[in-house]
N, C-alpha and C positions, 0 to 999 in steps of 0.2 A: 504494499499499499505506500502510494507516495504521500507526502506531505505537502500542504499548500501554505507556504511561508508568507504569503501575503494577507493571510488571515488576521485579525486584530488580536486574537487570543493564541496561546501556545502553552503547552504543558512540557516541560523540559524533562527530557529522557536521557539516557546514557551517551547519546552522540552529541559531543561538543561542537562538531562541525555544523550539524542541524540547528543547535541553539545560536551559534554565531550567524549562521545565514539568517534566520528569523530577525536577530537584532539588527543586521544589515539592511533588512527589507523595512525596518521601522526605526531608522536613524533620528528621526524627528522626535521621538519619544524619550531620549536619554542624551546626556552630554557626552560619556566617554564608558569605556570598558577597559578593564586589564585582567589579564589571564597570567597567574604564575604557575609555570611549568612543574616547579619543584613541589608545591603543596597541591597543585591542581585545582586551584580556586579560581573562579570567575567572579569578578567584582564589577557591578555596573554603577556608574554616578549618573543620579537623574534629578529632576526637580524635588523630589521627596528625600532626598539624601542618597545614602549607598546601600546596596543589597548584595549580599553574597548569594549567588545563584546556585541552587543545589537540584539535584535530580527529584523530580516530583512537584516542583514549584509551578504555579500558574502564573503566567505573564500575560498581561493586557495592554494594549497600546491604543485602546479605543479612543480614549478621551484626549490624545496628544501628550499624554505623559505616561511614563512606565509605571504600571501598578503591578506589584507582586504579592503573592500569597501562597500558602501551602495547601 
């Protein structure tokens, strides 16, 4: 099953590449992100602060800002 990265919502799975692809499709909803290869942590900076993105999180870009939840 293929993923539609242009949708406003996304559930993070084990594929870092897919998560980064979704973020790249919604660049207007966050300021920046950084990935630490040593700790394997993805952190996204957005209007509401910083979030550590983990598997199972629900990401939403519907309102022009990144909203995250578990």
